[in-house]
Each structure stands twice: as structure tokens, then as C-alpha cells.
N, C-alpha and C positions, 0 to 999 in steps of 0.2 A: 621329342625326347632330348634331354640335355646331357649328352655323354661327355665324359672328360676327354681332353686332348690326349691322343695316343691310343685310344680304345678302338677296337674293330667294330665297324658298323655296316649295316646293309641299307642301301637306298631301296626302299620298298617299291618305288615307282619303276625301277629298272632291274632290280635284283642284283645290282653291282655291289661288291664288297669293297670297302675302303677304310682307311685309317682317318680318324677325326684329327684334322690339322688345326682347327680353330672354329670360332663362332664370330661371324662378321655380319653385323646388322641382324636381320631376321633369319639368316641362313647358317647352316652347319657346313663347313668346308671339309670335303672328303678327298683323299688322294688314294688312287689304286694301290693295293698291297704290292710292294716291290717298286713303287715309284710311278711317276707319270703325271699327267696334268690333273690338277685339282678341279673339282666341280662343286657347285653349290646345291644344297638340298634343303628343303623346308624341314624344320625339326619334326613335324608330325609324320613325315615320310621316312624317318630314320629310326632304326631299331638296332639294338645290340646284336652282334653276330654271335651265333651259338658255337659251341666247341667244334662241332663237325664242319661248320662253315669256315672257321679259322684254320682248321687242319687242312681242309681242301685248298685254301688259298696258299698256305705254307708249302704244301706238296707241289702245287702247280708252279709256284715261284722257284722252288728248289729244282724241279725237273727242267724248267726252262733254262736255268743257269747251267745245269749239268750238260744240257744240249748245246750250250754256247750262245744262248739268247740272253739279252739283258733282262727281259721280263716276259711273262706269258702274254700271248695275244688273246684278248677277250672278244 
């Protein structure tokens, strides 16, 4: 799937949610919500995150920041 940069996506191989950072060669580059190291994913293994998945990521990130952590540990 070819999602636009900045959209929320799920790596269906691992279930990890990330933000689309770009398209490099045959891969989609994803970065964890809230920051972290990017990873490459094959386009066929990427799908758009649903509203509940985005809300879960936003809540986890906000909770981790409130607790004094930079980002949630996945």
C-alpha cells in the first residue's frame, strides 16, 4: 500500500504502529509514534491504521510523557 508521508500505518508483520516517513526504493519507512528508530517495511505488509489504533498510540504516548518517560516502551 502506498500511504502518504505523515500517515499512521501498521506493519502487519509485527503489529507495530508507525508514522510513514518516506518511501525509499521498494520499502516504506516507518517511525514509531512518538519517535524512535525508523524501520523499513515492504509496501504489501503495510496498512493504514484505524481510528482505534491511532487513539491507542496517542494515549500510550501521552501517558508515557505524563509519567516522565520520553516515549512508551513497546
